[in-house]
C-alpha positions as CSV (number, residue, x, y, z in Angstrom):
1,X,3.2,-0.1,11.0
2,X,3.5,3.5,12.2
3,X,1.2,5.4,14.5
4,X,0.2,8.6,12.8
5,X,-1.3,11.4,14.9
6,X,-4.9,12.1,14.1
7,X,-4.4,15.9,14.4
8,X,-2.1,18.2,12.5
9,X,-0.4,19.5,15.6
10,X,0.4,16.1,17.0
11,X,1.3,17.5,20.4
12,X,0.9,14.2,22.2
13,X,3.2,12.4,19.7
14,X,6.8,11.6,20.1
15,X,9.1,14.0,18.3
16,X,12.5,13.1,16.8
17,X,15.1,15.8,16.0
18,X,17.6,15.3,13.2
19,X,21.2,16.3,13.7
20,X,21.8,18.2,10.5
21,X,25.5,18.3,11.0
22,X,26.2,14.7,11.8
23,X,23.5,13.3,9.6
24,X,23.6,15.4,6.4
25,X,22.6,12.8,3.8
26,X,19.3,13.2,2.1
27,X,17.3,11.3,-0.6
28,X,18.2,13.2,-3.8
29,X,20.9,15.2,-2.0
30,X,23.9,16.6,-3.9
31,X,27.3,14.9,-4.1
32,X,28.5,13.6,-0.8
33,X,25.1,14.5,0.8
34,X,23.3,12.0,-1.3
35,X,21.9,9.0,0.7
36,X,21.8,6.8,-2.4
37,X,25.6,7.3,-2.9
38,X,26.2,6.3,0.7
39,X,24.1,3.2,0.3
40,X,26.0,2.2,-2.9
41,X,29.3,2.6,-1.1
42,X,28.1,0.1,1.5
43,X,26.5,-2.4,-0.8
44,X,26.8,-2.4,-4.6
45,X,24.1,-3.5,-7.0
46,X,21.1,-2.3,-5.0
47,X,18.7,0.5,-5.6
48,X,15.6,2.0,-4.1
49,X,12.5,4.0,-4.9
50,X,12.2,7.4,-3.1
51,X,8.4,6.7,-2.5
52,X,9.3,3.6,-0.4
53,X,11.4,5.6,2.1
54,X,9.9,6.6,5.4
55,X,11.1,7.7,8.9
56,X,10.5,6.0,12.2
57,X,11.3,7.2,15.7
58,X,13.2,4.9,18.1
59,X,13.8,6.2,21.6
60,X,13.9,9.8,20.4
61,X,16.3,9.0,17.5
62,X,15.0,9.3,13.9
63,X,15.7,6.4,11.7
64,X,15.4,6.7,7.9
65,X,14.2,3.3,6.6
66,X,15.1,2.6,3.0
67,X,13.6,-0.7,1.6
68,X,16.2,-1.9,-1.0
69,X,15.7,-3.6,-4.3
70,X,17.9,-5.5,-6.8
71,X,17.5,-6.2,-10.5
72,X,17.6,-9.7,-11.9
73,X,17.5,-11.0,-15.5
74,X,19.1,-9.9,-18.7
75,X,16.6,-9.6,-21.5
76,X,13.7,-9.3,-19.1
77,X,14.7,-7.3,-16.0
78,X,12.7,-7.7,-12.9
79,X,13.1,-6.4,-9.3
80,X,13.4,-8.3,-6.1
81,X,13.7,-7.2,-2.4
82,X,17.2,-6.8,-1.1
83,X,16.9,-5.9,2.6
84,X,16.9,-2.6,4.3
85,X,19.2,0.4,4.7
86,X,18.8,2.2,8.1
87,X,20.2,5.7,8.4
88,X,20.6,7.1,11.9
89,X,19.3,10.7,12.0
90,X,21.5,11.6,15.0
91,X,24.9,10.0,14.2
92,X,24.7,9.6,10.5
93,X,25.5,5.9,10.7
94,X,24.3,3.8,7.8
95,X,23.4,0.1,8.4
96,X,22.5,-2.5,5.8
97,X,20.3,-5.2,7.3
98,X,18.4,-8.3,6.0
99,X,16.3,-8.5,9.2
100,X,12.7,-7.7,8.3
101,X,11.9,-7.2,12.0
102,X,14.5,-4.4,12.4
103,X,11.8,-1.7,11.9
104,X,8.3,-1.4,13.1
105,X,7.0,-0.4,9.7
106,X,7.0,-2.1,6.3
107,X,10.2,-3.7,5.0
108,X,8.9,-5.0,1.7
109,X,9.1,-2.3,-1.0
110,X,5.7,-0.9,-1.9
111,X,6.9,-0.2,-5.4
112,X,7.5,-4.0,-5.9
113,X,4.0,-4.7,-4.6
114,X,2.6,-2.2,-7.1
115,X,4.4,-3.9,-9.9
116,X,3.1,-7.3,-8.9
117,X,-0.4,-5.9,-8.9
118,X,0.1,-4.4,-12.3
119,X,1.4,-7.7,-13.6
120,X,-2.0,-9.3,-13.2
121,X,-2.8,-7.9,-16.7
122,X,-0.7,-10.7,-18.1
123,X,-2.4,-13.6,-16.4
124,X,-4.2,-14.5,-19.6
125,X,-3.0,-15.0,-23.2
126,X,-0.9,-12.5,-25.2
127,X,-4.0,-11.4,-27.0
128,X,-5.8,-10.8,-23.7
129,X,-2.9,-8.7,-22.5
130,X,-2.6,-6.8,-25.7
131,X,-6.3,-5.9,-25.8
132,X,-6.5,-5.4,-22.0
133,X,-9.0,-8.2,-21.5
134,X,-7.4,-9.9,-18.5
135,X,-6.3,-8.9,-15.0
136,X,-7.4,-6.1,-12.8
137,X,-6.8,-2.4,-12.3
138,X,-6.9,-0.3,-9.2
139,X,-10.3,1.1,-8.6
140,X,-10.0,4.7,-9.7
141,X,-12.5,6.9,-8.0
142,X,-12.8,10.4,-6.7
143,X,-13.0,9.2,-3.1
144,X,-9.5,7.7,-3.3
145,X,-8.1,10.3,-5.6
146,X,-4.3,10.3,-5.4
147,X,-4.4,7.3,-3.0
148,X,-6.1,4.5,-4.7
149,X,-3.8,1.5,-4.4
150,X,-1.5,-0.3,-1.9
151,X,-3.1,0.7,1.3
152,X,-0.8,-0.2,4.1
153,X,-3.2,-1.8,6.6
154,X,-2.5,-3.6,9.9
155,X,-4.2,-6.8,11.1
156,X,-6.5,-6.5,14.1
157,X,-5.2,-9.7,15.8
158,X,-2.4,-7.7,17.5
159,X,0.3,-9.7,15.8
160,X,1.9,-6.6,14.2
161,X,1.5,-8.1,10.7
162,X,0.5,-5.8,7.9
163,X,-0.4,-6.0,4.2
164,X,-0.6,-3.8,1.1
165,X,-4.3,-3.9,0.2
166,X,-5.7,-2.7,-3.1
167,X,-9.4,-2.8,-4.2
168,X,-9.5,-4.1,-7.8
169,X,-11.7,-3.5,-10.8
170,X,-11.8,-5.7,-14.0
171,X,-10.1,-4.1,-17.0
172,X,-12.6,-2.6,-19.3
173,X,-15.5,-2.5,-16.9
174,X,-17.0,0.1,-14.6
175,X,-15.5,1.2,-11.3
176,X,-17.2,-1.5,-9.2
177,X,-14.9,-3.4,-6.8
178,X,-14.9,-7.1,-7.5
179,X,-11.6,-8.3,-5.9
180,X,-8.9,-7.3,-3.4
181,X,-5.2,-7.9,-3.7
182,X,-2.9,-8.4,-0.7
183,X,0.9,-8.3,-0.4
184,X,2.5,-8.7,3.0
185,X,4.4,-5.6,4.2
186,X,7.2,-7.9,5.6
187,X,8.7,-10.9,3.7
188,X,11.7,-13.0,4.5
189,X,14.2,-13.9,1.8
190,X,15.2,-12.3,-1.5
191,X,12.2,-13.6,-3.6
192,X,8.9,-12.0,-4.4
193,X,6.2,-12.1,-1.7
194,X,3.0,-14.0,-2.5
195,X,0.1,-11.9,-3.8
196,X,-3.3,-13.6,-3.3
197,X,-6.3,-12.0,-4.9
198,X,-9.6,-12.4,-3.1
199,X,-12.8,-12.1,-5.1
200,X,-15.7,-10.4,-3.3
201,X,-19.1,-12.0,-3.2
202,X,-21.2,-10.0,-3.6
203,X,-19.2,-7.4,-5.5
204,X,-19.2,-3.8,-4.3
205,X,-20.3,-0.7,-6.2
206,X,-17.7,2.1,-6.7
207,X,-16.2,3.9,-3.7
208,X,-18.1,7.0,-4.9
209,X,-21.4,5.3,-4.3
210,X,-20.2,4.5,-0.7
211,X,-19.4,8.2,-0.3
212,X,-22.9,9.2,-1.4
213,X,-24.3,6.7,1.2
214,X,-22.2,8.3,3.9
215,X,-23.3,11.8,3.0
216,X,-27.0,10.7,3.1
217,X,-26.8,8.8,6.5
218,X,-24.4,11.1,8.4
219,X,-25.2,14.6,7.2
220,X,-24.1,16.2,10.4
221,X,-20.5,15.0,10.1
222,X,-20.0,14.8,6.3
223,X,-19.3,16.9,4.5
224,X,-19.2,20.6,5.1
225,X,-16.4,23.2,5.5
226,X,-13.2,21.4,4.6
227,X,-14.3,17.9,5.7
228,X,-14.4,15.2,3.1
229,X,-14.1,11.4,2.7
230,X,-10.4,10.8,2.1
231,X,-10.4,7.1,1.3
232,X,-12.6,4.0,1.2
233,X,-10.5,0.9,1.9
234,X,-11.5,-2.8,2.2
235,X,-11.0,-4.3,5.6
236,X,-12.4,-7.8,4.8
237,X,-14.4,-9.8,2.4
238,X,-17.6,-7.8,3.0
239,X,-16.4,-4.8,5.1
240,X,-15.0,-1.4,4.3
241,X,-13.9,1.6,6.3
242,X,-14.1,5.3,5.2
243,X,-12.0,8.0,6.7
244,X,-13.6,11.5,7.3
245,X,-11.9,14.7,8.2
246,X,-9.8,17.6,6.9
247,X,-6.3,17.8,5.7
248,X,-5.2,18.8,9.2
249,X,-7.4,16.5,11.4
250,X,-8.9,13.1,11.0
251,X,-12.2,13.3,12.9
252,X,-14.4,10.3,12.1
253,X,-14.5,7.0,10.3
254,X,-17.5,5.0,8.9
255,X,-17.4,1.2,8.9
256,X,-19.8,-0.6,6.7
257,X,-20.8,-4.1,5.6
258,X,-22.0,-5.3,2.3
259,X,-23.3,-3.2,-0.6
260,X,-24.9,0.2,-0.4
261,X,-28.3,-0.8,-1.8
262,X,-31.1,-0.9,0.7
263,X,-30.8,-0.9,4.5
264,X,-27.1,-1.9,4.9
265,X,-25.1,-1.9,8.1
266,X,-23.0,1.2,8.6
267,X,-21.7,2.7,11.9
268,X,-20.1,6.1,12.6
269,X,-17.1,5.9,14.9
270,X,-14.6,8.5,16.3
271,X,-11.1,8.6,14.8
272,X,-9.8,6.5,17.7
273,X,-12.5,3.8,17.1
274,X,-15.1,4.7,19.7
275,X,-18.6,3.9,18.6
276,X,-20.9,7.0,18.2
277,X,-24.0,5.7,16.4
278,X,-25.2,3.4,13.6
279,X,-27.5,4.1,10.8
280,X,-28.2,0.4,10.6
281,X,-26.6,-2.5,12.4
282,X,-26.0,-6.1,11.3
283,X,-27.9,-8.6,13.5
284,X,-25.6,-10.0,16.2
285,X,-22.8,-7.7,15.4
286,X,-20.6,-6.2,18.2
287,X,-22.0,-2.8,17.3
288,X,-25.6,-3.9,17.8
289,X,-24.7,-5.4,21.2
290,X,-22.9,-2.2,22.2
291,X,-25.8,0.0,21.3
292,X,-28.2,-2.3,23.2
293,X,-26.0,-2.1,26.2
294,X,-26.0,1.7,26.0
295,X,-29.7,1.9,25.7
296,X,-30.2,-0.4,28.7
297,X,-27.8,1.7,30.7
298,X,-29.6,4.9,29.7
299,X,-32.9,3.5,30.7
300,X,-31.4,2.4,34.0
301,X,-30.0,5.8,34.7
302,X,-33.3,7.6,33.8
303,X,-35.4,5.2,35.9
304,X,-36.9,7.3,38.8
305,X,-35.6,6.3,42.2
306,X,-38.2,5.1,44.7
307,X,-39.1,7.6,47.3
308,X,-37.2,7.4,50.5
309,X,-39.0,6.0,53.6
310,X,-39.7,9.0,55.9
311,X,-40.2,6.7,58.8
312,X,-42.8,6.8,61.5
313,X,-44.1,10.4,62.1
314,X,-44.6,9.6,65.8
315,X,-40.8,9.5,66.1
316,X,-40.7,13.3,65.3
317,X,-40.6,15.8,68.1
318,X,-43.2,18.6,68.2
319,X,-40.8,21.1,66.8
320,X,-39.6,18.8,64.0
321,X,-43.2,18.0,63.0
322,X,-44.2,21.7,63.0
323,X,-41.2,22.4,60.7
324,X,-42.1,19.6,58.4
325,X,-45.7,20.8,58.2
326,X,-44.5,24.3,57.4
327,X,-42.3,23.1,54.5
328,X,-45.0,21.0,53.1
329,X,-47.5,23.9,53.2
330,X,-45.0,26.2,51.4
331,X,-44.3,23.6,48.7
332,X,-48.0,23.0,48.1
333,X,-48.6,26.8,47.9
334,X,-45.8,27.2,45.4
335,X,-47.0,24.5,43.1
336,X,-50.6,25.8,43.1
337,X,-49.3,29.3,42.3
338,X,-47.1,28.0,39.4
339,X,-50.1,26.1,38.1
């Protein structure tokens, strides 16, 4: 996956400069400047979706990554993955590769993952499909407006694996989230990647209800000025993460467990993952242990230090004892005067 800067300026991020003279091809460009034409000249019978294309930076060189697709079938036409097209933004060199590890980001076309999710509407009978009684829809809600499906998420185990994750709602029902679909962002071979669907137990309310909970528990950070909750994404069978910020800067995220009814476990964290505070914590959770550690450290720091041993007064000289007596008298007089 790619590391996106949390701020709009991205001053600390690596920048890649395109050579517009040597690499003049663009997605949707005209005539000989069209990247699709160049790909077709290298490999016939492949196509791509412009929304699947992204750019990665490799040692200061921009690389345009184009996940490719091919069509199969005659009467019923379906799409399958067909490798990658890598366009060098410095030299203009185009490379067709079947190696899914050739790029740090996704290699499986997101558009195919979306079609696989939409195909769940046909898991039942023809009548179920016709009357929209089977399968799931993406959970449409104001919190995820414009970005409600195929969240490209990375596993926390450090393996570099990722998945397209979508919260699902049964067709014909309310906006509660009852299941989550997952499609790997990388897949070997030219067949479809597996798409398991995990049912949530208990089911969740709508993402809008989660936003209302965040506004109630963290009023000082959400939502005023241009800040808003951008998205609520599932991160496990009973966990979710909400992103808070403006269009230019991601400031916070809220991680929660379970449903929103009652005293549920939610924690406010900085955009980089640092724990700030929790409205409630799950017993035995890492957040609870961290907050207890902080409280113990705070009490330790605030604990008054024992007075230092002044030693035996007989060891003082006459002049030192007189000076000490004068300072004690001045301090007592000052405190009596101040009340």
